Biopython code that builds the backbone (N, CA, C, O; Angstrom):
import numpy as np
from Bio.PDB.StructureBuilder import StructureBuilder

atoms = [
    (1, "UNK", "N", (40.487, -277.542, 60.088)),
    (1, "UNK", "CA", (41.221, -277.917, 61.268)),
    (1, "UNK", "C", (40.237, -278.112, 62.417)),
    (1, "UNK", "O", (39.154, -277.527, 62.414)),
    (2, "UNK", "N", (40.603, -278.919, 63.384)),
    (2, "UNK", "CA", (39.727, -279.234, 64.495)),
    (2, "UNK", "C", (40.229, -278.593, 65.777)),
    (2, "UNK", "O", (41.418, -278.317, 65.938)),
    (3, "UNK", "N", (39.286, -278.364, 66.688)),
    (3, "UNK", "CA", (39.638, -277.873, 68.019)),
    (3, "UNK", "C", (38.773, -278.609, 69.023)),
    (3, "UNK", "O", (37.758, -279.204, 68.662)),
    (4, "UNK", "N", (39.175, -278.568, 70.276)),
    (4, "UNK", "CA", (38.428, -279.241, 71.319)),
    (4, "UNK", "C", (37.469, -278.246, 71.960)),
    (4, "UNK", "O", (37.866, -277.139, 72.322)),
    (5, "UNK", "N", (36.195, -278.646, 72.102)),
    (5, "UNK", "CA", (35.225, -277.751, 72.723)),
    (5, "UNK", "C", (35.285, -277.887, 74.243)),
    (5, "UNK", "O", (36.106, -278.643, 74.761)),
    (6, "UNK", "N", (34.430, -277.166, 74.959)),
    (6, "UNK", "CA", (34.458, -277.157, 76.419)),
    (6, "UNK", "C", (34.125, -278.520, 77.022)),
    (6, "UNK", "O", (34.486, -278.789, 78.168)),
    (7, "UNK", "N", (33.445, -279.382, 76.271)),
    (7, "UNK", "CA", (33.114, -280.722, 76.760)),
    (7, "UNK", "C", (34.175, -281.749, 76.410)),
    (7, "UNK", "O", (34.049, -282.921, 76.765)),
    (8, "UNK", "N", (35.223, -281.318, 75.714)),
    (8, "UNK", "CA", (36.302, -282.223, 75.358)),
    (8, "UNK", "C", (36.132, -282.907, 74.017)),
    (8, "UNK", "O", (36.952, -283.750, 73.654)),
    (9, "UNK", "N", (35.077, -282.565, 73.261)),
    (9, "UNK", "CA", (34.847, -283.173, 71.965)),
    (9, "UNK", "C", (35.523, -282.354, 70.875)),
    (9, "UNK", "O", (35.650, -281.134, 70.983)),
    (10, "UNK", "N", (35.956, -283.045, 69.820)),
    (10, "UNK", "CA", (36.558, -282.342, 68.692)),
    (10, "UNK", "C", (35.471, -281.708, 67.837)),
    (10, "UNK", "O", (34.447, -282.334, 67.561)),
    (11, "UNK", "N", (35.690, -280.481, 67.423)),
    (11, "UNK", "CA", (34.780, -279.781, 66.533)),
    (11, "UNK", "C", (35.584, -279.043, 65.480)),
    (11, "UNK", "O", (36.683, -278.562, 65.757)),
    (12, "UNK", "N", (35.048, -278.952, 64.284)),
    (12, "UNK", "CA", (35.697, -278.154, 63.256)),
    (12, "UNK", "C", (35.500, -276.687, 63.582)),
    (12, "UNK", "O", (34.463, -276.292, 64.113)),
    (13, "UNK", "N", (36.496, -275.887, 63.263)),
    (13, "UNK", "CA", (36.419, -274.467, 63.568)),
    (13, "UNK", "C", (35.401, -273.746, 62.694)),
    (13, "UNK", "O", (35.020, -272.616, 63.002)),
    (14, "UNK", "N", (34.955, -274.373, 61.615)),
    (14, "UNK", "CA", (34.040, -273.721, 60.687)),
    (14, "UNK", "C", (32.586, -274.161, 60.915)),
    (14, "UNK", "O", (31.887, -274.547, 59.979)),
    (15, "UNK", "N", (32.149, -274.093, 62.179)),
    (15, "UNK", "CA", (30.767, -274.416, 62.547)),
    (15, "UNK", "C", (30.333, -275.808, 62.120)),
    (15, "UNK", "O", (29.162, -276.028, 61.810)),
    (16, "UNK", "N", (31.256, -276.735, 62.103)),
    (16, "UNK", "CA", (30.956, -278.134, 61.809)),
    (16, "UNK", "C", (30.375, -278.355, 60.420)),
    (16, "UNK", "O", (29.588, -279.277, 60.208)),
    (17, "UNK", "N", (30.760, -277.519, 59.492)),
    (17, "UNK", "CA", (30.337, -277.685, 58.106)),
    (17, "UNK", "C", (31.319, -278.587, 57.365)),
    (17, "UNK", "O", (32.499, -278.656, 57.709)),
    (18, "UNK", "N", (30.825, -279.267, 56.358)),
    (18, "UNK", "CA", (31.701, -280.039, 55.481)),
    (18, "UNK", "C", (32.593, -279.064, 54.716)),
    (18, "UNK", "O", (32.260, -277.885, 54.598)),
    (19, "UNK", "N", (33.715, -279.539, 54.198)),
    (19, "UNK", "CA", (34.583, -278.650, 53.419)),
    (19, "UNK", "C", (33.797, -277.940, 52.321)),
    (19, "UNK", "O", (33.009, -278.565, 51.612)),
    (20, "UNK", "N", (34.011, -276.653, 52.187)),
    (20, "UNK", "CA", (33.216, -275.838, 51.265)),
    (20, "UNK", "C", (33.279, -276.330, 49.824)),
    (20, "UNK", "O", (32.305, -276.187, 49.084)),
    (21, "UNK", "N", (34.410, -276.909, 49.411)),
    (21, "UNK", "CA", (34.519, -277.384, 48.027)),
    (21, "UNK", "C", (33.629, -278.592, 47.748)),
    (21, "UNK", "O", (33.437, -278.957, 46.588)),
    (22, "UNK", "N", (33.086, -279.216, 48.783)),
    (22, "UNK", "CA", (32.226, -280.394, 48.598)),
    (22, "UNK", "C", (30.741, -280.090, 48.760)),
    (22, "UNK", "O", (29.903, -280.909, 48.383)),
    (23, "UNK", "N", (30.406, -278.942, 49.308)),
    (23, "UNK", "CA", (29.012, -278.644, 49.665)),
    (23, "UNK", "C", (28.035, -278.835, 48.515)),
    (23, "UNK", "O", (26.944, -279.364, 48.724)),
    (24, "UNK", "N", (28.394, -278.421, 47.316)),
    (24, "UNK", "CA", (27.451, -278.521, 46.188)),
    (24, "UNK", "C", (27.158, -279.964, 45.783)),
    (24, "UNK", "O", (26.181, -280.217, 45.078)),
    (25, "UNK", "N", (27.988, -280.914, 46.217)),
    (25, "UNK", "CA", (27.821, -282.319, 45.843)),
    (25, "UNK", "C", (27.087, -283.142, 46.895)),
    (25, "UNK", "O", (26.805, -284.318, 46.664)),
    (26, "UNK", "N", (26.773, -282.553, 48.036)),
    (26, "UNK", "CA", (26.204, -283.302, 49.146)),
    (26, "UNK", "C", (24.687, -283.363, 49.101)),
    (26, "UNK", "O", (24.020, -282.394, 48.738)),
    (27, "UNK", "N", (24.152, -284.521, 49.477)),
    (27, "UNK", "CA", (22.710, -284.715, 49.566)),
    (27, "UNK", "C", (22.162, -283.897, 50.738)),
    (27, "UNK", "O", (22.890, -283.578, 51.679)),
    (28, "UNK", "N", (20.884, -283.565, 50.670)),
    (28, "UNK", "CA", (20.255, -282.783, 51.738)),
    (28, "UNK", "C", (20.328, -283.489, 53.083)),
    (28, "UNK", "O", (20.467, -282.842, 54.121)),
    (29, "UNK", "N", (20.235, -284.826, 53.066)),
    (29, "UNK", "CA", (20.253, -285.572, 54.326)),
    (29, "UNK", "C", (21.644, -286.100, 54.690)),
    (29, "UNK", "O", (21.777, -286.980, 55.540)),
    (30, "UNK", "N", (22.665, -285.563, 54.048)),
    (30, "UNK", "CA", (24.043, -285.964, 54.348)),
    (30, "UNK", "C", (24.400, -285.552, 55.771)),
    (30, "UNK", "O", (24.160, -284.416, 56.181)),
    (31, "UNK", "N", (24.972, -286.483, 56.512)),
    (31, "UNK", "CA", (25.428, -286.184, 57.859)),
    (31, "UNK", "C", (26.948, -286.082, 57.864)),
    (31, "UNK", "O", (27.632, -286.824, 57.159)),
    (32, "UNK", "N", (27.469, -285.155, 58.666)),
    (32, "UNK", "CA", (28.910, -284.963, 58.776)),
    (32, "UNK", "C", (29.349, -285.367, 60.170)),
    (32, "UNK", "O", (28.677, -285.065, 61.156)),
    (33, "UNK", "N", (30.472, -286.045, 60.244)),
    (33, "UNK", "CA", (31.051, -286.408, 61.531)),
    (33, "UNK", "C", (31.912, -285.245, 62.019)),
    (33, "UNK", "O", (32.922, -284.909, 61.400)),
    (34, "UNK", "N", (31.512, -284.641, 63.120)),
    (34, "UNK", "CA", (32.211, -283.466, 63.649)),
    (34, "UNK", "C", (33.667, -283.772, 63.960)),
    (34, "UNK", "O", (33.992, -284.813, 64.531)),
    (35, "UNK", "N", (34.526, -282.856, 63.580)),
    (35, "UNK", "CA", (35.939, -282.960, 63.886)),
    (35, "UNK", "C", (36.732, -283.872, 62.982)),
    (35, "UNK", "O", (37.921, -284.089, 63.215)),
    (36, "UNK", "N", (36.099, -284.413, 61.951)),
    (36, "UNK", "CA", (36.787, -285.388, 61.106)),
    (36, "UNK", "C", (36.941, -284.938, 59.659)),
    (36, "UNK", "O", (37.065, -285.777, 58.767)),
    (37, "UNK", "N", (36.935, -283.640, 59.411)),
    (37, "UNK", "CA", (37.133, -283.149, 58.042)),
    (37, "UNK", "C", (38.436, -283.660, 57.429)),
    (37, "UNK", "O", (38.497, -283.914, 56.226)),
    (38, "UNK", "N", (39.479, -283.812, 58.249)),
    (38, "UNK", "CA", (40.766, -284.273, 57.727)),
    (38, "UNK", "C", (40.705, -285.720, 57.247)),
    (38, "UNK", "O", (41.613, -286.169, 56.548)),
    (39, "UNK", "N", (39.667, -286.451, 57.603)),
    (39, "UNK", "CA", (39.529, -287.856, 57.202)),
    (39, "UNK", "C", (38.593, -288.035, 56.008)),
    (39, "UNK", "O", (38.400, -289.160, 55.546)),
    (40, "UNK", "N", (38.009, -286.949, 55.502)),
    (40, "UNK", "CA", (37.118, -287.042, 54.340)),
    (40, "UNK", "C", (37.956, -287.266, 53.088)),
    (40, "UNK", "O", (38.895, -286.521, 52.809)),
    (41, "UNK", "N", (37.594, -288.316, 52.336)),
    (41, "UNK", "CA", (38.333, -288.627, 51.108)),
    (41, "UNK", "C", (37.475, -288.490, 49.856)),
    (41, "UNK", "O", (37.992, -288.615, 48.746)),
    (42, "UNK", "N", (36.189, -288.237, 50.005)),
    (42, "UNK", "CA", (35.357, -288.077, 48.825)),
    (42, "UNK", "C", (33.881, -288.019, 49.159)),
    (42, "UNK", "O", (33.479, -287.876, 50.314)),
    (43, "UNK", "N", (33.089, -288.136, 48.104)),
    (43, "UNK", "CA", (31.633, -288.088, 48.194)),
    (43, "UNK", "C", (31.084, -289.219, 47.329)),
    (43, "UNK", "O", (31.568, -289.439, 46.218)),
    (44, "UNK", "N", (30.079, -289.938, 47.829)),
    (44, "UNK", "CA", (29.469, -291.006, 47.039)),
    (44, "UNK", "C", (28.604, -290.418, 45.928)),
    (44, "UNK", "O", (28.311, -289.223, 45.923)),
    (45, "UNK", "N", (28.206, -291.258, 45.002)),
    (45, "UNK", "CA", (27.326, -290.790, 43.922)),
    (45, "UNK", "C", (25.950, -290.388, 44.462)),
    (45, "UNK", "O", (25.201, -289.681, 43.788)),
    (46, "UNK", "N", (25.618, -290.837, 45.674)),
    (46, "UNK", "CA", (24.354, -290.442, 46.315)),
    (46, "UNK", "C", (24.498, -289.137, 47.101)),
    (46, "UNK", "O", (23.510, -288.613, 47.615)),
    (47, "UNK", "N", (25.722, -288.612, 47.198)),
    (47, "UNK", "CA", (25.934, -287.340, 47.878)),
    (47, "UNK", "C", (26.294, -287.456, 49.348)),
    (47, "UNK", "O", (26.086, -286.511, 50.108)),
    (48, "UNK", "N", (26.833, -288.603, 49.765)),
    (48, "UNK", "CA", (27.229, -288.791, 51.158)),
    (48, "UNK", "C", (28.742, -288.756, 51.285)),
    (48, "UNK", "O", (29.463, -289.204, 50.394)),
    (49, "UNK", "N", (29.213, -288.220, 52.403)),
    (49, "UNK", "CA", (30.648, -288.104, 52.639)),
    (49, "UNK", "C", (31.285, -289.471, 52.843)),
    (49, "UNK", "O", (30.693, -290.364, 53.450)),
    (50, "UNK", "N", (32.502, -289.621, 52.326)),
    (50, "UNK", "CA", (33.278, -290.848, 52.491)),
    (50, "UNK", "C", (34.471, -290.510, 53.369)),
    (50, "UNK", "O", (35.240, -289.595, 53.073)),
    (51, "UNK", "N", (34.614, -291.266, 54.459)),
    (51, "UNK", "CA", (35.714, -291.086, 55.399)),
    (51, "UNK", "C", (36.657, -292.281, 55.311)),
    (51, "UNK", "O", (36.214, -293.413, 55.118)),
    (52, "UNK", "N", (37.943, -292.030, 55.451)),
    (52, "UNK", "CA", (38.941, -293.086, 55.459)),
    (52, "UNK", "C", (39.184, -293.524, 56.908)),
    (52, "UNK", "O", (39.495, -292.704, 57.771)),
    (53, "UNK", "N", (39.039, -294.812, 57.155)),
    (53, "UNK", "CA", (39.185, -295.376, 58.501)),
    (53, "UNK", "C", (40.522, -294.998, 59.139)),
    (53, "UNK", "O", (40.555, -294.504, 60.265)),
    (54, "UNK", "N", (41.618, -295.229, 58.424)),
    (54, "UNK", "CA", (42.940, -294.945, 58.985)),
    (54, "UNK", "C", (43.129, -293.450, 59.264)),
    (54, "UNK", "O", (43.781, -293.070, 60.236)),
    (55, "UNK", "N", (42.554, -292.611, 58.402)),
    (55, "UNK", "CA", (42.669, -291.167, 58.629)),
    (55, "UNK", "C", (41.867, -290.741, 59.859)),
    (55, "UNK", "O", (42.271, -289.829, 60.579)),
    (56, "UNK", "N", (40.743, -291.394, 60.095)),
    (56, "UNK", "CA", (39.971, -291.106, 61.312)),
    (56, "UNK", "C", (40.810, -291.452, 62.542)),
    (56, "UNK", "O", (40.884, -290.676, 63.495)),
    (57, "UNK", "N", (41.434, -292.617, 62.508)),
    (57, "UNK", "CA", (42.278, -293.041, 63.629)),
    (57, "UNK", "C", (43.414, -292.030, 63.834)),
    (57, "UNK", "O", (43.741, -291.679, 64.967)),
    (58, "UNK", "N", (44.009, -291.569, 62.735)),
    (58, "UNK", "CA", (45.089, -290.567, 62.829)),
    (58, "UNK", "C", (44.597, -289.277, 63.476)),
    (58, "UNK", "O", (45.316, -288.673, 64.271)),
    (59, "UNK", "N", (43.380, -288.849, 63.143)),
    (59, "UNK", "CA", (42.821, -287.633, 63.755)),
    (59, "UNK", "C", (42.718, -287.814, 65.264)),
    (59, "UNK", "O", (43.057, -286.908, 66.026)),
    (60, "UNK", "N", (42.253, -288.982, 65.696)),
    (60, "UNK", "CA", (42.114, -289.229, 67.129)),
    (60, "UNK", "C", (43.466, -289.315, 67.827)),
    (60, "UNK", "O", (43.555, -289.087, 69.034)),
    (61, "UNK", "N", (44.511, -289.638, 67.085)),
    (61, "UNK", "CA", (45.844, -289.756, 67.683)),
    (61, "UNK", "C", (46.567, -288.409, 67.767)),
    (61, "UNK", "O", (47.591, -288.300, 68.441)),
    (62, "UNK", "N", (46.041, -287.384, 67.089)),
    (62, "UNK", "CA", (46.641, -286.049, 67.122)),
    (62, "UNK", "C", (46.134, -285.265, 68.326)),
    (62, "UNK", "O", (45.203, -285.682, 69.015)),
    (63, "UNK", "N", (46.767, -284.121, 68.564)),
    (63, "UNK", "CA", (46.281, -283.218, 69.606)),
    (63, "UNK", "C", (44.911, -282.707, 69.200)),
    (63, "UNK", "O", (44.677, -282.551, 68.001)),
    (64, "UNK", "N", (44.010, -282.443, 70.094)),
    (64, "UNK", "CA", (44.209, -282.455, 71.529)),
    (64, "UNK", "C", (43.977, -283.822, 72.167)),
    (64, "UNK", "O", (44.224, -283.983, 73.363)),
    (65, "UNK", "N", (43.509, -284.813, 71.403)),
    (65, "UNK", "CA", (43.177, -286.112, 71.996)),
    (65, "UNK", "C", (44.400, -286.919, 72.403)),
    (65, "UNK", "O", (44.433, -287.502, 73.486)),
    (66, "UNK", "N", (45.412, -286.953, 71.528)),
    (66, "UNK", "CA", (46.653, -287.691, 71.793)),
    (66, "UNK", "C", (46.425, -289.135, 72.211)),
    (66, "UNK", "O", (47.094, -289.625, 73.120)),
    (67, "UNK", "N", (45.495, -289.821, 71.566)),
    (67, "UNK", "CA", (45.229, -291.213, 71.904)),
    (67, "UNK", "C", (46.308, -292.116, 71.309)),
    (67, "UNK", "O", (46.912, -291.795, 70.285)),
    (68, "UNK", "N", (46.533, -293.241, 71.965)),
    (68, "UNK", "CA", (47.368, -294.296, 71.391)),
    (68, "UNK", "C", (46.525, -294.995, 70.329)),
    (68, "UNK", "O", (45.302, -294.853, 70.313)),
    (69, "UNK", "N", (47.182, -295.757, 69.432)),
    (69, "UNK", "CA", (46.471, -296.398, 68.322)),
    (69, "UNK", "C", (45.313, -297.267, 68.822)),
    (69, "UNK", "O", (44.185, -297.129, 68.347)),
    (70, "UNK", "N", (45.587, -298.161, 69.778)),
    (70, "UNK", "CA", (44.535, -299.062, 70.270)),
    (70, "UNK", "C", (43.388, -298.297, 70.919)),
    (70, "UNK", "O", (42.223, -298.670, 70.777)),
    (71, "UNK", "N", (43.721, -297.243, 71.621)),
    (71, "UNK", "CA", (42.708, -296.400, 72.261)),
    (71, "UNK", "C", (41.853, -295.700, 71.200)),
    (71, "UNK", "O", (40.635, -295.597, 71.344)),
    (72, "UNK", "N", (42.505, -295.220, 70.133)),
    (72, "UNK", "CA", (41.781, -294.548, 69.049)),
    (72, "UNK", "C", (40.846, -295.513, 68.334)),
    (72, "UNK", "O", (39.731, -295.138, 67.970)),
    (73, "UNK", "N", (41.284, -296.750, 68.129)),
    (73, "UNK", "CA", (40.436, -297.766, 67.488)),
    (73, "UNK", "C", (39.225, -298.053, 68.365)),
    (73, "UNK", "O", (38.101, -298.130, 67.869)),
    (74, "UNK", "N", (39.448, -298.211, 69.654)),
    (74, "UNK", "CA", (38.337, -298.471, 70.576)),
    (74, "UNK", "C", (37.359, -297.296, 70.596)),
    (74, "UNK", "O", (36.144, -297.494, 70.582)),
    (75, "UNK", "N", (37.893, -296.076, 70.629)),
    (75, "UNK", "CA", (37.056, -294.884, 70.610)),
    (75, "UNK", "C", (36.228, -294.838, 69.327)),
    (75, "UNK", "O", (35.034, -294.542, 69.362)),
    (76, "UNK", "N", (36.874, -295.136, 68.187)),
    (76, "UNK", "CA", (36.179, -295.166, 66.902)),
    (76, "UNK", "C", (35.055, -296.193, 66.925)),
    (76, "UNK", "O", (33.925, -295.892, 66.541)),
    (77, "UNK", "N", (35.363, -297.403, 67.376)),
    (77, "UNK", "CA", (34.364, -298.481, 67.384)),
    (77, "UNK", "C", (33.130, -298.096, 68.185)),
    (77, "UNK", "O", (32.004, -298.364, 67.766)),
    (78, "UNK", "N", (33.337, -297.478, 69.322)),
    (78, "UNK", "CA", (32.219, -297.149, 70.195)),
    (78, "UNK", "C", (31.522, -295.855, 69.797)),
    (78, "UNK", "O", (30.293, -295.794, 69.768)),
    (79, "UNK", "N", (32.303, -294.818, 69.490)),
    (79, "UNK", "CA", (31.733, -293.478, 69.305)),
    (79, "UNK", "C", (31.414, -293.104, 67.872)),
    (79, "UNK", "O", (30.597, -292.212, 67.643)),
    (80, "UNK", "N", (32.031, -293.757, 66.900)),
    (80, "UNK", "CA", (31.740, -293.446, 65.501)),
    (80, "UNK", "C", (30.851, -294.533, 64.904)),
    (80, "UNK", "O", (29.763, -294.245, 64.405)),
    (81, "UNK", "N", (31.311, -295.775, 64.954)),
    (81, "UNK", "CA", (30.476, -296.859, 64.435)),
    (81, "UNK", "C", (29.176, -296.962, 65.217)),
    (81, "UNK", "O", (28.141, -297.332, 64.662)),
    (82, "UNK", "N", (29.225, -296.639, 66.496)),
    (82, "UNK", "CA", (28.040, -296.689, 67.336)),
    (82, "UNK", "C", (26.975, -295.665, 66.981)),
    (82, "UNK", "O", (25.836, -295.775, 67.435)),
    (83, "UNK", "N", (27.328, -294.674, 66.178)),
    (83, "UNK", "CA", (26.357, -293.651, 65.777)),
    (83, "UNK", "C", (25.345, -294.168, 64.773)),
    (83, "UNK", "O", (24.249, -293.619, 64.656)),
    (84, "UNK", "N", (25.699, -295.219, 64.046)),
    (84, "UNK", "CA", (24.818, -295.790, 63.026)),
    (84, "UNK", "C", (24.250, -294.695, 62.130)),
    (84, "UNK", "O", (23.102, -294.279, 62.290)),
    (85, "UNK", "N", (25.051, -294.242, 61.205)),
    (85, "UNK", "CA", (24.679, -293.140, 60.330)),
    (85, "UNK", "C", (23.574, -293.416, 59.342)),
    (85, "UNK", "O", (23.282, -292.568, 58.499)),
    (86, "UNK", "N", (22.948, -294.577, 59.418)),
    (86, "UNK", "CA", (21.833, -294.920, 58.529)),
    (86, "UNK", "C", (22.175, -294.728, 57.061)),
    (86, "UNK", "O", (21.317, -294.363, 56.257)),
    (87, "UNK", "N", (23.433, -294.976, 56.717)),
    (87, "UNK", "CA", (23.847, -294.849, 55.325)),
    (87, "UNK", "C", (24.112, -293.430, 54.881)),
    (87, "UNK", "O", (24.339, -293.191, 53.695)),
    (88, "UNK", "N", (24.091, -292.475, 55.805)),
    (88, "UNK", "CA", (24.290, -291.078, 55.446)),
    (88, "UNK", "C", (25.754, -290.669, 55.435)),
    (88, "UNK", "O", (26.064, -289.498, 55.216)),
    (89, "UNK", "N", (26.651, -291.604, 55.665)),
    (89, "UNK", "CA", (28.083, -291.433, 55.457)),
    (89, "UNK", "C", (28.662, -292.817, 55.236)),
    (89, "UNK", "O", (28.018, -293.827, 55.521)),
    (90, "UNK", "N", (29.874, -292.853, 54.729)),
    (90, "UNK", "CA", (30.547, -294.116, 54.455)),
    (90, "UNK", "C", (31.920, -294.079, 55.113)),
    (90, "UNK", "O", (32.641, -293.085, 55.019)),
    (91, "UNK", "N", (32.273, -295.180, 55.781)),
    (91, "UNK", "CA", (33.624, -295.343, 56.318)),
    (91, "UNK", "C", (34.277, -296.410, 55.457)),
    (91, "UNK", "O", (33.797, -297.542, 55.392)),
    (92, "UNK", "N", (35.366, -296.054, 54.798)),
    (92, "UNK", "CA", (36.046, -297.028, 53.950)),
    (92, "UNK", "C", (37.385, -297.414, 54.547)),
    (92, "UNK", "O", (38.054, -296.617, 55.205)),
    (93, "UNK", "N", (37.752, -298.650, 54.300)),
    (93, "UNK", "CA", (39.084, -299.130, 54.664)),
    (93, "UNK", "C", (39.799, -299.403, 53.361)),
    (93, "UNK", "O", (39.272, -300.078, 52.477)),
    (94, "UNK", "N", (41.010, -298.871, 53.249)),
    (94, "UNK", "CA", (41.755, -299.048, 52.012)),
    (94, "UNK", "C", (42.137, -300.511, 51.827)),
    (94, "UNK", "O", (42.129, -301.301, 52.771)),
    (95, "UNK", "N", (42.459, -300.838, 50.626)),
    (95, "UNK", "CA", (42.822, -302.207, 50.278)),
    (95, "UNK", "C", (43.999, -302.700, 51.124)),
    (95, "UNK", "O", (44.054, -303.874, 51.488)),
    (96, "UNK", "N", (44.934, -301.809, 51.434)),
    (96, "UNK", "CA", (46.103, -302.165, 52.221)),
    (96, "UNK", "C", (45.724, -302.654, 53.618)),
    (96, "UNK", "O", (46.479, -303.411, 54.228)),
    (97, "UNK", "N", (44.582, -302.239, 54.127)),
    (97, "UNK", "CA", (44.126, -302.652, 55.453)),
    (97, "UNK", "C", (43.925, -304.163, 55.515)),
    (97, "UNK", "O", (44.145, -304.786, 56.553)),
    (98, "UNK", "N", (43.502, -304.744, 54.390)),
    (98, "UNK", "CA", (43.163, -306.154, 54.351)),
    (98, "UNK", "C", (44.313, -307.065, 53.931)),
    (98, "UNK", "O", (44.219, -308.283, 54.076)),
    (99, "UNK", "N", (45.389, -306.491, 53.416)),
    (99, "UNK", "CA", (46.502, -307.332, 52.964)),
    (99, "UNK", "C", (47.638, -307.359, 53.936)),
    (99, "UNK", "O", (48.644, -308.025, 53.690)),
]
sb = StructureBuilder()
sb.init_structure("model")
sb.init_model(0)
sb.init_chain("A")
sb.init_seg("    ")
for serial, (resi, resn, name, xyz) in enumerate(atoms, 1):
    if name == "N":
        sb.init_residue(resn, " ", resi, " ")
    sb.init_atom(name, np.array(xyz, "f"), 0.0, 1.0, " ", f" {name:<3s}", serial, name[0])
structure = sb.get_structure()
């Protein structure tokens, strides 16, 4: 579960660690997106976390952020895609997104 820190950013309550059931599968250089554990859908064969785009947007639309859909998309574009994870995580869009 996520909570808002004193600066207003979402953080996982478990010291920003990936879900414990996935830790043994993660690469040493795997990066985790803070506050987005609820959007993790898997791990790549290289050991990087896979996040679902729509689930990320849903996280931003929940408390404490309470963003509208368009606001959450804009926030994602600037603050998540803008991080340029250098391939250390994957953001996937489900097939339904394109149809």
